[in-house]
C-alpha positions in Angstrom: 4.6 5.2 -0.3 5.7 2.0 -1.9 4.9 -0.2 -4.8 6.3 -3.2 -6.6 6.9 -3.4 -10.3 9.5 -6.1 -10.4 9.0 -8.8 -13.0 8.1 -12.3 -11.9 8.4 -15.8 -13.4 5.3 -17.0 -15.2 3.0 -19.3 -13.3 -0.2 -20.3 -15.0 -3.2 -19.1 -12.9 -6.3 -21.1 -12.3 -9.1 -20.8 -9.7 -7.0 -22.3 -6.9 -4.1 -20.0 -7.7 -6.3 -17.0 -7.8 -7.6 -18.1 -4.4 -4.0 -18.4 -3.2 -3.4 -14.8 -4.3 -6.3 -13.5 -2.2 -5.4 -15.7 0.7 -1.8 -14.3 0.7 -3.3 -10.8 0.5 -5.6 -11.5 3.5 -2.6 -12.9 5.4 -0.6 -9.7 4.6 -3.4 -7.5 6.0 -3.6 -9.6 9.2 0.2 -9.5 9.6 0.1 -5.7 9.2 -2.4 -5.4 12.0 0.0 -7.7 14.1 2.9 -5.3 13.2 0.9 -2.3 14.3 -0.1 -4.0 17.6 3.5 -4.9 18.2 4.6 -1.4 17.3 2.1 0.1 19.8 3.5 -2.1 22.6 7.0 -0.9 21.9 6.1 2.6 20.7 8.5 4.4 23.1 11.5 2.4 21.8 10.4 2.9 18.2 10.0 6.7 18.6 13.2 7.2 20.5 15.6 5.0 18.7 14.4 5.7 15.1 14.6 2.0 14.3 11.5 2.3 12.2 13.7 3.9 9.5 15.7 0.8 9.4 12.5 -1.2 9.0 11.5 1.1 6.1 14.9 0.4 4.4 14.3 -3.3 4.9 10.9 -3.0 3.3 12.3 -1.3 0.3 15.0 -3.9 0.1 12.4 -6.7 0.0 10.6 -4.9 -2.8 13.6 -4.3 -5.0 14.9 -7.9 -4.5 11.4 -9.5 -4.8 12.2 -11.2 -8.1 15.1 -13.0 -6.4 13.1 -14.7 -3.7 9.5 -14.9 -5.0 10.0 -18.3 -6.6 12.1 -19.8 -3.8 10.1 -21.8 -1.3 9.9 -21.6 1.7 11.9 -18.3 1.5 9.1 -16.6 -0.4 6.6 -17.4 2.4 8.9 -16.2 5.1 9.9 -12.9 3.4 6.3 -12.3 2.1 5.1 -12.6 5.7 7.9 -10.4 7.0 7.1 -7.5 4.7 3.6 -6.6 6.1 4.9 -7.0 9.7 7.6 -4.4 8.9 4.9 -2.2 7.2 2.9 -2.3 10.4 5.9 -1.4 12.5 6.9 1.5 10.2 3.4 3.0 10.0 2.9 2.9 13.9 4.7 6.2 14.5 2.5 7.9 11.9 -0.6 6.5 13.5 0.6 7.7 16.9 1.2 11.1 15.4 -2.4 11.2 14.2 -3.8 10.1 17.5 -1.7 12.4 19.7 -1.4 15.4 17.3 -5.1 15.8 16.4 -8.0 16.1 18.8 -10.2 14.1 16.4 -7.3 11.8 15.3 -9.1 8.5 16.3 -12.2 9.5 14.4 -10.2 10.3 11.3 -8.3 7.0 11.5 -11.6 5.1 11.6 -13.1 7.1 8.8 -10.0 6.7 6.7 -10.1 2.9 7.3 -13.8 2.7 6.4 -13.4 4.8 3.3 -10.5 2.7 2.2 -12.5 -0.5 2.5 -15.4 0.9 0.5 -13.2 2.5 -2.2 -11.1 -0.7 -2.5 -14.3 -2.8 -2.8 -15.8 -0.4 -5.4 -12.5 -0.6 -7.4 -12.6 -4.4 -7.2 -16.3 -4.6 -8.4 -15.6 -2.2 -11.2 -12.6 -4.3 -12.3 -14.6 -7.5 -12.3 -17.6 -6.1 -14.2 -16.2 -3.6 -16.7 -15.7 -4.4 -20.3 -12.7 -2.0 -20.4 -9.3 -3.5 -20.7 -7.4 -1.7 -17.9 -4.1 -3.2 -19.0 -3.8 -0.2 -21.4 -3.2 1.9 -18.3 0.0 0.1 -17.4 2.4 2.7 -18.7 0.4 5.6 -17.3 0.3 3.9 -13.9 4.0 3.5 -14.0 4.7 7.1 -14.7 2.0 8.2 -12.3 3.7 6.2 -9.6 7.1 7.8 -10.4 5.4 11.2 -10.2 3.9 10.6 -6.8 7.2 9.3 -5.5 9.0 12.4 -6.9 6.5 14.8 -5.3 6.7 13.0 -2.0 10.5 13.5 -2.0 10.3 17.1 -3.1 7.9 17.9 -0.2 10.8 17.4 2.2 12.9 20.1 0.5 10.4 22.5 -1.1 8.2 24.4 1.4 5.8 25.5 -1.4 4.8 21.9 -1.8 3.9 21.6 1.9 1.1 24.2 1.8 -2.5 23.2 2.6 -3.5 23.5 -1.0 -0.7 21.5 -2.4 -1.1 18.8 0.3 -4.8 18.5 -0.6 -4.0 18.3 -4.3 -1.2 15.7 -3.9 -3.1 13.5 -1.4 -6.3 13.8 -3.5 -4.4 12.6 -6.6 -2.9 9.8 -4.6 -6.4 8.6 -3.5 -7.7 8.5 -7.1 -4.4 7.0 -8.4 -4.4 4.1 -6.0 -8.1 3.4 -6.4 -7.5 3.1 -10.1 -4.3 1.0 -9.4 -6.4 -1.3 -7.3 -8.9 -1.9 -10.1 -6.0 -2.4 -12.5 -4.4 -5.1 -10.3 -7.7 -6.8 -9.5 -8.4 -7.1 -13.3 -4.8 -8.3 -13.8 -5.3 -11.0 -11.3 -8.5 -12.2 -12.9 -7.0 -12.3 -16.4 -3.6 -13.8 -15.6 -4.7 -17.3 -16.6 -3.6 -16.5 -20.1 -0.5 -14.4 -19.3 1.0 -16.0 -16.3 2.5 -14.4 -13.2 3.8 -15.2 -9.8 1.0 -15.3 -7.2 3.3 -13.8 -4.5 4.0 -10.8 -6.7 0.3 -10.2 -7.5 -0.6 -10.5 -3.9 2.1 -8.1 -2.9 1.1 -5.6 -5.6 -2.6 -5.6 -4.4 -1.5 -5.3 -0.8 0.6 -2.2 -1.7 -2.3 -0.7 -3.6 -4.6 -0.9 -0.5 -1.8 0.1 1.9 -1.0 3.3 -0.1 -4.7 4.0 -0.7 -5.2 4.1 3.1 -2.3 6.4 3.6 -3.5 8.9 1.0 -7.1 8.8 2.2 -5.8 9.5 5.7 -3.6 12.4 4.5 -6.5 13.8 2.6 -8.8 13.6 5.6 -6.2 15.2 7.9 -6.0 18.2 5.6 -9.8 18.6 5.4 -10.9 17.7 8.9 -7.9 17.5 11.1 -8.2 19.5 14.3 -4.6 19.9 15.7 -4.2 19.9 19.4 
């Protein structure tokens, strides 16, 4: 699970800049698929060498250094494009685990993908049509993100957090949290004409919302419907 909260330099948004944000977001999704395809082709090397852990470290490095390269062209385009490719490579072992470890793994993956599309779309529609100012959730979203990261780390060391009930509760909370985060960021994008923000940062934030939403939907479905081989 990842997310970016690094500050960015102000850039006044207009309709063309908003279109740029969503174009960058669409590009990131396409590059993630490319990374997954590449990872599938070299799955044996990925699984045996553990190189995907280095890709994960590189991803985190790009997030934490984002404010250093987001305003530097063409470096921002290069590193922004590299990030989703690395994401696709690092998620490949997990996808393979679902496909090989569960008899209905393929079905669950498709259902998780479809559910993510519909939930993200519903969040975007809500953000665009509601009169509520979702910016008031900013501090709550930050602490909620810290809580999810902390729980994810604790699951590695505390067996009680790996029970079916706890996994269902944590993944369910993650689904709701990132659905709300998606709405929060979509509204933030639509209102940034007055506040100003870096389009690369906004596109990256939205991308991470959807990416993490998919992961938590998948985890939730595996707990409920997973049929281990």
